C-alpha positions in Angstrom: 23.4 6.9 -64.7 20.1 6.9 -62.7 17.8 4.2 -63.4 14.1 5.0 -64.4 11.5 2.8 -63.1 8.9 0.9 -65.2 6.6 -1.5 -64.6 6.5 -4.8 -66.9 4.7 -8.0 -66.9 5.1 -11.3 -68.3 3.8 -11.7 -71.8 1.7 -14.6 -73.1 0.6 -13.0 -76.3 3.1 -14.1 -79.1 1.2 -14.7 -82.5 0.6 -11.7 -84.8 -3.0 -11.3 -84.1 -2.6 -11.7 -80.3 0.1 -8.9 -80.2 -2.1 -6.7 -82.3 -4.7 -7.0 -79.7 -2.5 -6.5 -76.9 -1.4 -3.0 -78.5 -5.3 -2.2 -78.9 -5.6 -2.3 -75.0 -2.7 0.1 -74.5 0.3 -2.3 -74.0 3.3 -2.7 -75.7 5.2 -6.1 -76.5 8.8 -6.3 -75.1 11.8 -8.7 -75.0 14.5 -8.9 -72.3 18.0 -10.5 -73.0 21.0 -11.2 -71.0 19.5 -13.5 -68.2 21.4 -16.5 -69.6 17.9 -18.3 -70.0 17.2 -16.8 -73.6 14.8 -13.9 -74.5 11.8 -13.3 -72.1 8.6 -12.2 -73.5 7.2 -8.9 -71.6 4.5 -6.4 -72.0 4.7 -2.6 -70.8 2.1 0.2 -70.5 2.6 2.3 -73.8 1.9 5.4 -72.1 4.3 5.1 -69.2 7.0 4.2 -71.5 6.6 7.3 -73.7 6.6 9.4 -70.6 9.7 7.6 -69.6 11.4 8.3 -72.7 10.2 12.0 -72.7 11.5 12.6 -69.6 15.2 11.8 -70.4 17.5 13.3 -73.2 20.0 10.5 -72.9 20.7 8.2 -75.9 21.7 5.4 -73.5 18.6 4.7 -71.0 19.0 2.7 -67.9 15.8 1.0 -66.6 14.6 -0.4 -63.3 12.1 -2.9 -64.6 9.4 -3.9 -62.0 8.7 -7.3 -63.4 6.1 -9.1 -61.4 7.5 -7.9 -58.2 11.0 -8.5 -59.1 13.6 -5.8 -59.8 15.6 -6.2 -63.0 18.3 -3.8 -64.2 18.4 -3.2 -67.9 19.2 -1.0 -70.8 17.1 -0.1 -73.6 18.6 -1.9 -76.5 16.4 -1.0 -79.3 13.0 0.5 -80.0 10.9 -0.2 -83.0 8.5 2.6 -84.3 5.8 2.8 -86.7 7.2 4.1 -90.1 4.6 6.9 -90.3 3.1 8.0 -87.1 6.5 7.2 -85.2 4.7 5.5 -82.2 6.5 3.0 -80.5 5.6 -0.8 -81.3 8.1 -3.0 -79.7 11.2 -2.6 -77.2 14.1 -4.7 -76.5 15.6 -4.6 -73.0 19.2 -5.8 -72.3 19.6 -7.0 -68.7 22.5 -5.8 -66.8 24.3 -6.3 -63.4 25.2 -3.6 -61.1 28.8 -4.5 -61.1 29.0 -5.2 -64.8 31.0 -3.1 -67.2 28.8 -2.1 -70.2 29.5 -0.1 -73.1 27.2 2.7 -74.6 27.2 5.6 -76.7 26.7 8.9 -75.1 26.4 12.7 -76.7 29.2 15.1 -76.0 28.0 18.7 -75.2 29.9 22.0 -74.7 30.3 24.0 -71.7 31.1 27.7 -72.1 32.1 29.6 -75.4 35.6 29.3 -77.1 37.8 32.2 -76.6 38.3 31.9 -80.6 34.7 32.4 -81.4 33.9 34.9 -78.7 36.9 37.3 -79.3 38.4 36.1 -82.6 35.1 35.7 -84.7 36.1 32.2 -85.5 33.9 29.1 -86.1 33.3 26.1 -83.8 33.4 22.8 -85.5 31.9 20.2 -83.8 33.7 17.1 -85.0 32.7 14.3 -82.9 29.1 14.4 -81.1 29.3 11.2 -79.5 31.8 8.9 -77.7 31.8 5.4 -76.7 32.2 4.7 -73.1 32.5 1.8 -70.6 31.5 1.4 -67.0 29.1 0.2 -64.5 25.6 1.2 -65.0 25.8 3.5 -62.0 28.9 5.1 -63.2 27.9 5.5 -66.7 27.1 9.2 -67.7 23.9 10.5 -69.4 26.4 12.7 -71.5 30.0 13.9 -71.7 30.5 17.7 -70.9 33.5 19.3 -72.4 34.9 22.9 -71.4 35.7 24.7 -74.7 36.3 28.1 -73.4 40.1 28.0 -73.9 39.9 27.0 -77.6 41.5 29.5 -79.9 41.4 30.1 -83.6 43.4 27.0 -84.9 43.1 25.0 -81.9 41.7 21.4 -81.7 40.3 19.5 -78.6 41.0 15.7 -78.9 39.3 12.7 -77.1 42.6 12.7 -75.1 41.8 16.1 -73.7 38.1 15.3 -72.3 38.2 15.2 -68.5 36.4 11.8 -68.2 33.9 10.9 -65.2 35.3 8.7 -62.4 35.1 5.2 -63.1 34.4 5.7 -66.8 36.8 4.6 -69.8 36.2 6.3 -73.0 37.0 4.0 -75.9 37.4 6.0 -79.1 41.0 6.8 -80.4 42.5 9.3 -78.2 43.8 11.3 -81.1 40.3 11.9 -82.9 39.3 15.5 -83.0 36.1 16.6 -81.1 36.1 20.3 -81.4 38.2 22.5 -83.3 38.1 26.6 -84.1 38.7 27.5 -87.7 39.4 31.0 -89.1 36.6 33.2 -89.9 35.8 33.0 -93.7 36.3 36.3 -95.4 34.1 37.3 -98.3 35.9 39.1 -101.0 34.3 41.3 -103.4 34.7 41.1 -107.1 35.8 44.5 -108.5 35.7 45.0 -112.4 39.0 44.4 -114.2 41.1 47.3 -115.2 39.8 49.2 -118.4 36.4 47.3 -118.4 34.5 50.4 -117.1 36.0 53.0 -119.6 35.4 50.7 -122.5 31.6 50.4 -121.5 31.7 54.3 -121.5 33.5 54.5 -124.8 31.1 52.3 -126.3 28.1 54.2 -125.2 29.8 57.7 -126.2 30.5 56.4 -129.6 27.1 55.1 -130.0 25.5 58.2 -129.0 28.0 60.5 -130.7 27.5 58.8 -134.3 26.1 61.7 -136.4 23.2 60.9 -138.8 22.8 62.7 -141.9 20.2 65.4 -141.8 17.5 64.7 -144.1 17.0 67.3 -146.8 20.4 68.7 -145.9 21.8 68.9 -149.4 20.4 70.2 -152.7 20.4 68.1 -155.7 21.4 69.4 -158.7 
């Protein structure tokens, strides 16, 4: 996984009114954990942070923090957003070492089209959309690509079938299904039960065939 560069500065604003004033200047409060000395208070440029997040589709983001001239490698642990505007308000970083084994969650994406869907008209079911993986920061993938082209109707691809990147371990149960192809659904048209159509016709004929006595048809004596 490639680290994305982001500038950061030590933060002195800690009280609520100070943090609010900080946000008005275009900066965003942040903290970094994992250095062994407790949490460090930081601030980052909000627009730079937003551009960084928009530049990647990965769920786990590795950041190369330039903190007062020093490079600090970190994963984004959590981003707090405004409940209405969804603008970022605060970010937590978790510092990691280059040789450290870390665990993250990455999305599973398909490669190719299942033969059971393309030829047989089956339905592809994406059972697991994310997997938990472990590796060093440089080895961690942004996503896991899975070739599903050989999946036929009734076939299932499990975690054990995934070709994992070098140096990466998949932590999920090997027997968990990831993709499967089910048979196409066939809609059965309802047909009227035997005799129903005839009964309706008979009722109609009977109603029309009932003779009405003619007015004035008989002389009274």
